[in-house]
C-alpha positions in Angstrom: 190.5 136.9 217.1 191.9 135.0 214.1 195.6 134.4 213.4 195.3 136.6 210.3 194.0 139.5 212.2 196.7 139.3 214.8 199.4 139.1 212.1 197.9 142.2 210.4 197.9 144.1 213.6 201.5 143.3 214.2 202.5 144.2 210.7 200.7 147.5 210.9 202.3 148.4 214.2 205.8 147.5 213.0 205.3 149.5 209.8 204.3 152.5 212.0 207.7 152.2 213.8 209.5 153.0 210.6 207.3 155.6 209.1 206.3 157.9 212.0 208.4 160.7 213.2 209.7 160.9 216.8 207.1 162.0 219.2 207.6 163.5 222.6 206.4 161.5 225.7 203.2 162.8 227.2 202.1 163.2 230.8 198.4 164.0 231.2 195.8 163.8 233.9 193.3 165.4 236.1 193.6 167.3 239.5 190.6 166.9 241.7 189.5 167.1 245.3 190.1 163.8 247.0 186.7 163.9 248.8 184.2 165.5 246.4 185.9 164.7 243.1 185.5 168.4 242.1 188.1 169.7 239.5 190.7 172.0 241.0 190.9 174.7 238.4 194.3 176.4 238.4 196.3 173.7 240.2 199.9 173.6 239.2 201.6 170.4 238.1 205.3 170.2 237.4 208.0 167.6 236.8 210.6 168.4 239.5 213.6 167.1 237.6 213.0 169.1 234.4 212.9 172.9 233.7 209.9 174.4 232.1 208.0 171.0 232.4 204.9 172.3 234.1 201.2 172.9 233.4 198.1 174.5 235.0 194.9 172.6 235.3 192.1 173.9 233.1 188.4 174.4 233.7 187.9 170.6 233.9 191.0 170.0 236.1 192.9 168.6 233.1 196.6 169.2 232.4 199.1 168.0 229.7 202.9 168.1 229.8 205.2 167.1 226.9 208.8 166.1 227.5 211.5 165.1 225.1 213.3 162.5 227.2 211.6 159.5 228.8 212.5 158.3 232.3 211.2 158.2 235.9 210.2 161.5 237.3 208.8 163.2 240.4 205.4 164.9 239.9 204.6 167.8 242.2 201.1 169.2 242.5 200.1 172.4 244.4 196.8 174.2 245.0 196.0 176.9 247.5 194.2 175.5 250.6 195.2 171.9 249.8 198.1 169.7 250.9 200.7 169.4 248.2 201.1 166.1 246.5 204.3 164.4 245.5 204.2 161.3 243.2 207.6 159.7 243.0 209.2 157.6 240.3 206.5 157.9 237.7 207.6 156.2 234.5 207.1 158.4 231.4 208.4 156.4 228.5 207.2 155.2 225.1 204.2 156.1 222.9 201.6 155.3 225.5 200.4 158.4 227.3 200.8 158.4 231.1 197.5 159.5 232.5 197.4 160.4 236.3 194.4 161.1 238.5 195.8 163.4 241.2 193.6 163.7 244.3 194.5 166.5 246.7 193.2 166.7 250.3 192.1 169.9 251.8 194.5 171.4 254.2 193.1 171.3 257.7 195.7 173.7 259.2 194.7 177.3 259.6 196.7 179.7 257.4 199.4 180.6 259.8 203.2 180.4 259.6 203.0 176.7 259.1 204.9 174.7 256.5 202.3 172.3 255.0 203.7 168.8 254.6 203.4 167.3 251.1 201.5 164.0 250.8 203.7 161.4 249.1 202.1 158.6 247.1 202.1 155.1 248.7 201.9 156.7 252.2 198.1 157.0 252.2 195.1 155.0 251.0 193.0 156.1 248.1 190.1 156.4 250.5 190.8 159.8 252.3 189.0 158.9 255.5 191.2 155.8 256.5 193.7 156.3 259.3 194.9 152.8 260.0 194.7 149.2 258.9 194.9 149.9 255.1 197.6 150.3 252.4 197.4 151.6 248.8 198.0 149.1 246.0 199.8 150.6 243.1 198.9 148.9 239.8 202.2 150.0 238.3 203.9 147.7 240.7 202.0 144.7 239.5 203.9 144.8 236.2 207.4 145.0 237.7 207.1 143.2 241.1 208.2 139.6 241.0 205.2 137.4 241.5 202.8 140.3 240.6 201.8 138.6 237.3 199.7 141.6 236.4 197.4 140.2 239.0 196.3 142.5 241.9 195.6 139.5 244.2 199.1 138.1 243.8 200.6 141.5 244.3 198.9 141.7 247.7 200.7 138.5 248.7 203.8 140.6 249.0 202.3 142.5 251.9 203.0 141.7 255.6 200.4 139.4 257.2 199.0 138.2 254.0 199.7 134.5 253.1 199.0 133.0 249.7 199.5 129.7 247.9 202.0 128.9 245.2 199.2 127.4 243.2 196.4 129.9 243.7 195.2 133.4 244.5 193.4 132.8 247.7 194.4 135.3 250.4 194.6 134.4 254.1 195.0 137.4 256.4 196.6 136.9 259.8 195.5 133.2 259.8 191.9 133.8 258.7 190.3 131.7 256.0 190.3 133.2 252.5 186.5 133.3 252.4 186.5 135.7 255.4 187.6 138.6 253.3 185.6 140.7 250.9 186.2 142.0 247.4 184.6 145.3 246.2 184.6 146.6 242.7 183.5 150.1 241.9 182.0 150.5 245.3 179.9 147.3 245.6 180.6 143.9 247.2 181.2 141.1 244.6 182.0 137.4 244.6 185.7 136.6 244.9 186.8 137.5 241.3 189.3 134.6 240.9 189.2 132.0 238.2 188.1 128.6 239.5 186.9 130.3 242.7 184.9 127.9 244.9 185.4 125.2 242.3 187.3 123.1 244.8 188.3 125.2 247.8 186.2 128.1 249.2 187.6 131.5 248.4 190.6 130.3 246.4 191.1 130.3 242.6 194.1 130.0 240.3 194.5 133.5 239.0 192.5 136.7 239.5 190.0 137.8 236.9 191.0 141.4 237.6 193.7 142.7 235.3 196.1 145.5 236.2 195.7 146.9 232.7 192.2 148.1 233.7 192.5 148.5 237.4 193.4 151.9 239.0 195.2 152.3 242.3 193.1 150.6 245.0 193.1 150.0 248.7 193.7 146.8 250.7 192.6 146.6 254.4 193.7 144.0 256.9 191.9 145.2 260.0 189.5 147.8 261.6 187.8 148.8 258.4 185.9 152.1 258.3 182.1 152.0 258.8 181.4 152.0 255.1 183.0 148.5 254.7 180.7 145.7 255.9 180.2 141.9 255.7 183.9 141.1 256.1 185.9 139.6 259.0 189.6 139.5 257.9 190.1 142.0 255.1 188.7 144.1 252.3 190.0 144.6 248.8 188.5 147.8 247.5 189.1 147.8 243.7 188.7 150.8 241.4 188.5 150.4 237.6 190.3 153.1 235.7 188.7 155.2 233.0 190.1 154.9 229.5 192.2 157.5 227.8 189.8 160.3 226.8 192.0 161.9 224.1 193.8 159.2 222.3 193.1 155.6 221.1 195.6 153.2 222.6 195.9 149.4 222.4 197.8 146.5 224.0 198.2 143.1 222.5 199.9 140.4 224.5 200.7 136.9 223.5 202.1 134.5 226.0 202.4 130.9 227.1 199.6 131.2 229.7 197.2 133.6 228.1 196.5 135.9 225.2 194.9 139.3 225.8 193.8 142.5 224.1 193.2 145.9 225.7 191.5 148.7 223.8 190.9 152.2 225.2 190.2 155.7 223.9 187.8 158.5 223.6 184.1 158.0 222.8 183.7 161.8 222.4 186.7 164.1 222.8 184.3 167.0 223.2 182.6 165.5 226.2 185.7 163.7 227.6 183.9 160.4 227.5 186.0 157.2 227.2 186.1 153.5 227.0 188.4 150.7 228.1 187.9 147.0 227.2 190.1 144.0 228.0 189.7 140.5 226.9 191.9 137.6 228.0 191.9 134.0 226.8 194.0 131.6 229.0 194.9 128.0 228.3 197.1 126.2 230.8 197.0 123.1 228.5 199.6 124.8 226.2 202.1 125.2 229.0 201.3 121.7 230.1 202.0 120.3 226.6 205.2 122.4 226.4 206.4 120.8 229.6 206.5 124.2 231.4 204.0 123.2 234.1 202.5 120.0 235.4 198.8 120.3 235.7 198.6 116.7 237.0 196.1 115.5 234.3 193.7 118.4 234.8 192.8 120.6 231.8 192.0 124.2 232.9 190.5 126.7 230.5 189.7 130.3 231.4 188.5 133.5 229.8 187.7 136.9 231.2 186.7 140.4 230.0 186.6 143.8 231.7 184.9 146.9 230.4 184.3 150.5 231.7 182.6 153.3 229.8 182.9 156.8 231.4 180.6 159.7 230.6 181.4 163.0 232.3 178.9 165.8 232.0 179.1 169.5 232.8 176.3 169.7 235.3 174.8 166.3 235.8 177.9 164.6 237.2 179.7 161.6 235.9 178.0 158.4 234.7 179.8 155.1 234.1 179.0 151.6 233.0 181.3 148.7 234.1 181.5 145.0 233.7 183.5 141.9 234.5 183.1 138.3 233.3 184.9 135.1 234.1 184.4 131.8 232.3 186.1 128.6 233.6 186.1 124.9 232.7 187.9 121.9 234.1 188.1 118.3 233.2 190.5 115.5 234.0 192.4 113.0 231.9 191.6 109.3 232.2 193.4 107.8 235.2 196.9 106.4 234.6 197.3 103.1 236.5 200.8 103.9 237.7 199.5 107.1 239.3 196.8 105.5 241.4 197.9 105.0 245.0 195.0 106.6 246.9 191.3 106.8 246.5 191.8 110.5 245.8 194.0 109.7 242.8 191.0 107.9 241.2 188.8 110.9 241.2 187.6 112.6 238.0 186.2 116.1 238.1 184.2 117.9 235.5 183.4 121.5 236.5 182.2 124.8 235.0 182.1 128.2 236.6 180.6 131.5 235.3 180.9 134.9 237.0 179.3 138.1 235.6 179.4 141.6 237.1 177.4 144.3 235.3 176.8 147.7 236.8 176.3 151.5 236.4 177.3 154.3 238.7 176.7 158.0 239.0 178.7 160.5 240.9 177.9 164.2 241.3 179.3 167.0 243.5 177.5 170.1 244.5 178.8 173.6 245.2 178.2 173.3 248.9 180.8 170.5 249.0 178.3 167.6 249.0 179.2 164.6 246.9 176.7 161.8 246.1 177.7 158.5 244.5 175.2 155.8 243.6 175.9 152.4 242.1 173.6 149.6 241.0 174.9 146.2 239.9 174.0 142.7 238.9 176.5 140.0 240.1 176.2 136.3 239.6 178.3 133.2 240.2 177.1 129.9 238.8 179.1 126.7 239.6 178.4 123.2 238.5 180.6 120.2 239.3 180.3 116.4 239.0 182.7 114.0 240.7 183.3 110.4 239.7 185.7 107.8 240.9 187.3 105.1 238.8 186.7 101.5 240.0 189.3 99.6 242.0 190.0 95.9 241.1 190.0 93.6 244.2 191.2 90.1 245.0 188.8 87.4 246.1 189.3 88.2 249.8 188.3 91.8 249.1 191.6 93.5 249.4 192.9 95.8 246.6 195.3 94.3 244.2 197.8 96.2 242.0 197.5 97.6 239.5 194.3 99.4 239.9 191.5 99.2 237.3 190.3 102.3 235.4 187.9 103.4 232.8 189.0 101.6 229.6 186.8 101.9 226.5 188.0 98.4 225.4 187.1 96.8 228.7 183.4 96.6 229.5 184.2 95.5 233.1 185.9 98.9 234.0 183.8 101.9 234.7 183.5 105.2 236.6 181.2 105.4 239.5 179.3 108.7 240.3 180.1 110.1 243.7 178.9 113.7 244.1 176.9 116.3 242.2 177.0 120.0 243.0 175.3 123.2 241.8 175.9 126.5 243.5 174.1 129.2 241.6 173.7 132.7 243.2 172.5 135.9 241.6 172.7 139.3 243.4 171.1 142.6 242.7 173.0 145.3 244.6 172.3 149.0 245.3 174.9 151.1 247.0 174.8 154.8 247.8 177.1 157.2 249.7 176.8 160.9 250.5 179.8 162.8 251.8 180.5 166.4 252.7 183.5 168.4 253.7 181.6 170.2 256.4 184.7 172.3 257.4 188.4 171.9 256.5 188.6 169.9 259.7 185.5 167.7 259.4 184.5 165.2 256.7 181.3 163.2 257.1 180.0 160.2 255.1 176.9 158.2 255.3 175.1 155.7 253.1 174.4 152.0 252.8 174.2 148.9 250.6 171.4 146.4 250.0 172.0 143.2 248.1 169.1 140.8 247.3 170.4 137.3 246.7 168.6 134.7 244.6 170.0 131.2 244.9 169.5 127.7 243.5 171.7 125.3 245.5 172.1 121.6 245.7 174.9 119.2 246.8 174.4 115.5 246.9 176.8 112.7 247.5 177.0 109.0 248.2 178.0 108.2 251.8 180.4 105.6 250.5 182.3 105.2 247.3 181.2 102.7 244.6 177.6 102.7 246.0 175.5 101.5 243.1 172.5 100.5 245.1 171.5 103.5 247.3 170.7 107.0 245.9 172.9 109.9 246.7 172.2 111.7 250.0 171.0 115.3 249.5 172.9 117.5 251.9 171.7 120.8 250.3 168.7 121.5 248.1 167.1 124.9 248.1 165.9 127.5 245.7 164.9 130.8 247.4 166.0 134.3 248.0 167.1 136.6 250.8 168.8 139.9 251.4 171.6 141.6 253.3 171.3 145.3 254.2 173.7 147.8 255.9 173.7 151.4 256.8 176.7 153.5 258.0 177.7 156.9 259.2 181.4 157.8 259.3 183.4 160.9 260.2 187.0 162.1 260.2 188.1 165.0 262.3 191.5 166.7 261.6 191.8 168.2 265.0 195.3 169.6 264.3 198.1 169.2 261.8 199.4 166.3 264.1 196.2 164.6 265.2 193.3 163.1 263.4 190.3 161.1 264.7 188.0 158.8 262.7 184.7 157.6 264.2 181.6 155.9 262.8 178.9 153.3 263.3 177.5 150.6 261.0 174.4 148.4 261.1 174.2 145.0 259.4 170.9 143.2 259.0 170.5 139.6 257.5 167.0 139.0 256.4 167.2 135.2 256.4 167.9 134.9 260.2 166.6 138.4 261.1 169.8 139.1 262.8 170.9 142.7 263.4 174.4 143.8 264.3 175.3 147.4 265.4 179.0 148.0 265.0 181.1 150.9 266.3 184.3 151.9 264.5 186.9 154.3 265.8 190.6 155.1 265.1 193.1 157.9 265.5 196.5 158.9 264.0 199.1 161.0 265.7 202.1 162.5 263.7 204.4 164.2 266.2 206.9 165.1 263.5 207.6 164.4 259.8 209.4 161.1 260.5 207.1 159.4 263.0 203.4 158.5 263.2 201.3 156.3 265.4 197.8 155.1 264.7 195.4 152.8 266.4 191.9 151.5 265.7 189.0 149.4 267.0 186.1 147.9 265.1 183.3 145.5 265.6 182.7 143.5 262.3 180.3 140.9 261.1 179.6 138.8 258.1 177.2 136.1 256.8 178.4 132.7 255.7 178.3 131.3 252.2 174.7 130.5 251.6 175.0 126.7 251.3 175.9 126.7 255.0 172.3 127.8 255.9 170.6 125.1 253.9 172.3 121.8 255.0 169.7 119.1 255.5 170.1 116.5 258.2 169.1 112.9 258.1 165.5 113.9 258.8 165.5 116.4 255.9 165.4 119.3 258.3 167.1 122.7 257.6 168.9 122.8 260.9 171.2 125.7 260.0 168.6 128.1 258.6 168.6 130.3 261.8 172.4 130.8 261.9 173.1 134.5 262.7 175.9 136.8 261.8 179.5 135.8 262.7 181.1 138.7 264.6 184.6 139.8 265.6 186.3 142.6 267.6 189.3 144.0 265.9 192.1 146.0 267.6 195.0 147.3 265.4 198.0 149.6 266.0 200.7 150.8 263.6 203.9 152.7 264.2 205.6 154.2 261.1 209.1 155.7 260.9 210.5 157.4 257.8 214.3 157.2 257.7 214.1 159.4 254.6 211.7 160.0 251.7 212.4 156.6 250.2 212.9 154.3 253.2 210.1 153.5 255.6 209.6 151.2 258.6 206.1 150.0 259.5 205.3 147.9 262.6 201.8 146.5 263.2 200.2 144.8 266.2 196.8 143.2 266.0 194.2 141.3 268.1 191.0 139.8 266.8 188.4 138.1 268.9 185.6 136.3 267.1 182.3 135.3 268.7 178.9 133.8 267.5 181.1 131.7 265.1 179.3 128.7 263.7 180.7 125.4 265.0 179.7 121.8 264.9 177.4 120.0 267.5 177.3 116.6 269.2 181.1 116.5 269.8 182.1 117.8 266.4 185.2 119.9 266.3 184.3 121.6 263.0 184.4 125.4 262.8 183.7 127.6 259.7 187.0 129.4 260.2 188.6 126.2 259.0 186.4 125.9 256.0 188.5 124.6 253.1 186.1 122.8 250.8 183.3 124.5 248.8 180.4 122.8 250.6 179.0 122.4 254.1 177.7 119.0 255.2 177.0 119.2 259.0 174.7 121.0 261.4 176.1 124.2 263.0 175.3 126.6 265.9 176.6 130.2 266.7 178.5 129.2 269.8 182.1 129.2 268.8 185.0 131.7 269.2 188.2 132.6 267.4 191.2 134.6 268.3 194.0 135.8 266.0 196.9 137.9 267.4 200.4 138.8 266.5 202.5 141.4 264.7 204.1 142.4 261.4 207.2 144.5 260.6 207.9 145.9 257.1 210.9 147.7 255.8 210.2 149.2 252.4 212.4 151.1 250.0 210.3 153.0 247.4 211.7 153.1 243.9 214.7 155.5 243.7 217.3 155.6 241.0 215.7 152.4 239.6 216.0 150.4 242.8 213.1 149.2 244.9 212.7 146.6 247.6 210.7 145.4 250.6 211.2 142.9 253.4 208.6 141.9 256.0 208.2 139.4 258.8 205.0 138.3 260.5 204.5 136.3 263.6 201.0 135.3 264.7 198.7 132.8 266.3 195.2 131.7 265.1 193.0 129.6 267.3 189.3 128.6 267.7 187.1 126.8 270.1 183.8 125.0 269.8 181.1 124.0 272.3 183.6 122.0 274.4 185.4 125.3 275.1 188.8 123.8 274.2 191.1 126.2 272.2 192.6 124.6 269.1 194.8 125.8 266.2 193.0 127.1 263.1 193.7 125.5 259.8 195.4 128.6 258.5 197.6 129.1 261.6 200.8 129.1 259.7 202.6 130.8 262.6 205.1 132.9 260.6 205.9 134.3 257.2 208.9 136.1 255.8 209.2 137.8 252.5 212.0 139.7 250.8 211.6 141.4 247.4 214.1 143.5 245.4 214.3 144.9 241.9 216.2 147.1 239.6 215.2 149.1 236.6 217.6 150.5 234.0 216.8 153.1 231.4 218.9 152.0 228.3 218.4 155.0 226.0 214.6 155.0 225.5 214.2 151.4 226.5 213.5 149.9 229.9 215.0 146.8 231.5 213.5 145.5 234.7 214.6 142.6 236.9 213.0 141.7 240.2 212.9 138.7 242.5 211.0 137.7 245.6 211.7 135.0 248.1 209.0 134.0 250.6 208.8 131.4 253.3 205.9 130.6 255.5 204.7 127.9 257.9 202.6 125.1 256.5 198.9 124.6 256.9 197.7 122.8 260.1 196.3 119.3 259.8 194.8 116.5 261.8 196.9 113.2 261.5 195.2 110.2 259.9 194.7 107.2 262.1 196.9 104.7 260.2 195.9 101.6 262.2 192.2 102.1 261.7 192.7 102.9 258.0 194.7 99.7 257.5 192.1 97.6 259.3 189.3 99.1 257.2 191.1 98.5 253.9 191.8 95.0 254.9 188.1 94.4 255.2 187.7 95.7 251.7 186.2 99.0 252.7 187.2 102.0 250.6 185.6 105.3 250.8 186.3 109.0 250.6 186.5 109.7 254.3 189.8 109.2 256.1 189.7 108.3 259.8 191.5 111.0 261.9 193.0 110.7 265.3 190.5 111.9 267.9 191.8 114.7 270.2 194.5 115.7 267.8 192.6 118.2 265.7 195.0 120.5 263.8 197.9 119.7 266.2 200.3 119.1 263.3 201.7 121.6 260.8 203.2 120.9 257.4 206.8 121.8 256.9 207.6 125.5 255.9 208.0 126.1 252.2 210.2 128.6 250.5 209.1 130.0 247.1 211.1 132.1 244.6 209.4 134.3 242.1 211.3 136.0 239.2 210.3 138.7 236.7 212.5 139.9 233.8 211.2 142.3 231.2 212.7 144.4 228.5 210.6 147.2 226.9 211.7 148.6 223.5 210.2 152.1 222.9 209.9 153.0 219.2 208.3 156.0 217.6 204.7 154.9 217.7 204.9 151.5 219.3 206.6 149.8 222.2 207.6 146.1 222.4 208.0 144.2 225.6 209.5 140.8 226.0 209.2 139.3 229.5 209.5 136.3 231.6 207.2 136.0 234.7 208.0 133.0 236.8 205.9 132.0 239.8 207.6 129.5 242.0 210.4 129.2 239.4 212.3 126.6 241.4 209.3 124.3 241.5 209.0 124.1 245.3 206.5 121.6 246.5 203.9 123.0 249.0 202.5 120.3 251.3 198.7 120.5 251.2 197.1 117.2 252.2 197.8 114.1 254.3 196.5 111.0 252.4 196.4 107.3 253.1 198.3 105.5 250.3 196.5 102.3 249.3 199.6 100.8 247.8 202.0 101.3 250.7 199.3 101.1 253.4 200.7 104.2 255.0 200.2 108.0 255.0 201.7 110.2 252.3 201.8 114.0 251.8 200.3 115.4 248.7 201.8 118.7 247.3 199.7 121.6 246.0 202.2 124.1 244.7 203.0 124.4 240.9 205.6 126.3 239.0 203.8 128.7 236.7 206.1 130.3 234.0 204.6 133.0 231.7 206.8 134.0 228.7 205.1 136.7 226.7 205.4 139.4 224.1 203.5 142.6 224.4 202.8 145.3 221.9 201.7 148.8 222.9 200.5 150.9 220.0 
């Protein structure tokens, strides 16, 4: 979009502010059955705090309520034979319509003299069949929670048991590696949708490609997933994209120091209730680097993404939708500065490119006999290419390094960069997912279906065994172009045995075509609610997943594919939750969990490597399915839902994460941080029609585990003139050390000015505003001939102006 176009849009919107008459705020939405998606004709919706602010759902389940004064309100919905719904603190303010999708659950209690308890938002997952191990993620919170950054992945970092990184969006759950969790979008498994995902570290990334402007309320699971969730060991992020406004065209233009974005939504056909929503974002961290707002340490990171969803409801043939997501990332490094080179790692130069595309179509239809059928087909790809070079080091005559270090200088023909590694990780997936569900009776819901993904891949990874090797060719650790598939089937049921007790039970089957490995996995959970204030739930599940495909195609020194027969990695999950409601706004949640992994790939011939400690984006050693893991501990969360403008949450987690290889010795896992503590609080003020929001979050967590470098051996090697990319670690001390804990402060301040036909928002979103350094690596410093700690955390301030019109 050109600068002239942006100026014209701003001018037009501001002109509308002065010419349009005052319009009432609008609440619209749809009331439907939570299971079938069927419109609930005649459901009543009202705003509890206002008189005569109510509506009745029409033939399509739609309702509209106009109010004259904006604010936060409680939305109550009732329908005969269904549990009432209470949605608290819904912000209705400004020209943008508030569109709700209200899903009611059928009342399982027989019609006796029983007071049916209303279901309050945030107390249940979007998926109606989940009893334990999951929480609902509200996208509205992503805009006002400190550290949310309009990024669903960063919002999840506020939850108990979930650790993140000050410089990225990788999610570690209860000490598991980020790559052990799964993302789903519109019902299908996808690559981790983070910018720069797998570019350096497996399952990480800088910021999510998912944008809260286009994401609906979604579910996040940390244990004992239902049978319809497969190929994950630590967690599942089940993301739903929202449909665009089907009655009014609305737009968002945002200009900031980190990214610029435009969101367009509106009706395709008002008669048919079809709609579109499109979001495009262009990010350039080089701007904040040049402004001195963030230090990118010589790396230039560029990213773009887009999201789209087209929704086509029909009267009799169900609802069709088309959706898409695209991420485009580039990275290159500045020439090396002599004064910054103290380690061989400082002398690296990385040139990388990442492309991710998701394109799919889905269809959902419900039948009069309470059957619902959803089918989704999708194409998902991730193509990564990366080249690593190292700048040459100048040496004295006896072979030792002299200072300063040499670097690539266009005026000096004796200086040069030496190639070290080349990597290409291209994978394309065709995915088919289908699910049938039926509310057999008011007490029994059954679901069954499956997913098949066929995976085409073209992988290579080659590297020199030693730096500055100009004689020998690179060693090829991975080189394979082929295809394989992953299939699963499931059957899941939920039984509401009484108004106090529910039981969920199912079974899943996972089959990996490459290794011909089949896993049959039972899942069961229950929830007991003895009264309105207390509930107890517990679940068990056997889960499995495949590794990243490069792990299967490592080639040993004899060019043999020694990992090709690796089977599924498996784990038993046991999870329990106690929940106490002090009142309608204050809730205590206590979790306890135990996970025992088996058939985990580990190294051979004395190697202490385990895939659960995978940090880098490649595998370069032979593996066997003979390892174990165990993760156990507990979380406690005290949450205050928004009331009178105040909201807050504090949680504490204490856990242990261990693994063992073929030697049967238990060791700490890389992500065994031990503990984490988070406290978040915010306040919102209505100033006339305008909204001021201030929120802050403080989090502290234990550091990553590491193996100490053997300083004496490193000094001896450097004295002999040997410099390479492999540090020598102390044997027998694998992951015995832990970096110091790090405290990080996030801050969000926003002010929204609501005019007649437009709203203006000025905001500051600061991630790690105090610039806390997060220890990430132990290095050997060539200058001091001693170890040093390299930090990974960065401060990431985003100052932006947003226009809703």
